[in-house]
C-alpha positions in Angstrom: -112.9 -172.8 -4.9 -109.5 -171.3 -3.9 -108.2 -171.6 -7.4 -111.1 -169.7 -8.8 -110.6 -166.9 -6.3 -106.9 -166.7 -7.2 -107.8 -166.6 -10.9 -110.3 -163.7 -10.3 -107.9 -161.8 -8.2 -105.2 -162.3 -10.9 -107.6 -161.1 -13.6 -108.4 -158.0 -11.6 -104.8 -157.2 -11.0 -103.9 -157.7 -14.6 -106.7 -155.4 -15.7 -105.5 -152.8 -13.1 -102.0 -152.9 -14.5 -103.2 -152.8 -18.0 -105.4 -149.7 -17.3 -103.1 -147.8 -14.9 -99.7 -149.3 -15.7 -98.2 -146.0 -17.0 -99.6 -144.1 -14.1 -98.1 -146.6 -11.6 -94.8 -146.5 -13.5 -94.6 -142.7 -13.4 -95.6 -142.6 -9.7 -92.9 -145.1 -8.8 -90.3 -143.2 -10.9 -91.3 -139.9 -9.3 -91.1 -141.3 -5.8 -87.7 -143.0 -6.3 -86.0 -140.1 -8.2 -84.3 -138.7 -5.1 -83.0 -142.2 -4.0 -81.7 -142.9 -7.5 -80.0 -139.5 -7.6 -78.3 -140.0 -4.2 -77.2 -143.5 -5.3 -75.7 -142.1 -8.5 -73.9 -139.4 -6.4 -72.6 -142.1 -4.0 -71.3 -144.2 -6.9 -69.5 -141.1 -8.3 -67.9 -140.4 -5.0 -66.7 -144.0 -4.6 -65.2 -143.8 -8.2 -63.4 -140.6 -7.3 -62.0 -141.9 -4.1 -61.0 -145.2 -5.6 -59.1 -143.3 -8.4 -57.2 -141.3 -5.8 -56.3 -144.4 -3.8 -55.1 -146.2 -6.9 -53.1 -143.2 -8.0 -51.3 -143.1 -4.6 -50.7 -146.8 -4.8 -49.2 -146.4 -8.3 -46.9 -143.6 -7.0 -45.9 -145.8 -4.0 -45.1 -148.7 -6.3 -43.1 -146.5 -8.6 -41.0 -145.3 -5.6 -40.6 -148.9 -4.4 -39.4 -150.0 -7.8 -36.9 -147.2 -8.0 -35.6 -148.1 -4.5 -35.3 -151.8 -5.6 -33.4 -150.8 -8.7 -31.0 -148.7 -6.7 -30.5 -151.5 -4.2 -29.9 -154.0 -7.0 -27.3 -151.7 -8.6 -25.6 -151.2 -5.2 -25.5 -155.0 -4.5 -24.2 -155.7 -8.0 -21.4 -153.1 -7.6 -20.5 -154.5 -4.2 -20.4 -158.1 -5.4 -18.4 -157.1 -8.5 -15.9 -155.3 -6.3 -15.7 -158.3 -4.0 -15.2 -160.7 -6.9 -12.4 -158.5 -8.3 -10.8 -158.2 -4.9 -10.8 -162.0 -4.3 -9.7 -162.8 -7.9 -6.4 -160.9 -7.4 -3.7 -162.6 -5.4 -3.1 -161.0 -2.0 0.2 -159.5 -1.4 1.4 -159.4 2.2 4.2 -157.2 3.4 
């Protein structure tokens, strides 16, 4: 008995969707338009903010790389000077 009631209810629902499917779709689209617009605006704002953050990160990394290169050159120069200094015999007066 329960199966036949479920079948009849399913048939009625199927007929309703077949008859008024477009109307239902338009109604739902109309009612959710504002939500979808706000969601799209939110995604756009996140994209813009993420771009700014990544640009700042890129600039920071570039400055860090320049600092590391300067430090590397300074260390190399100091070590070369030390090696040259120790390679020559010391003269004591």
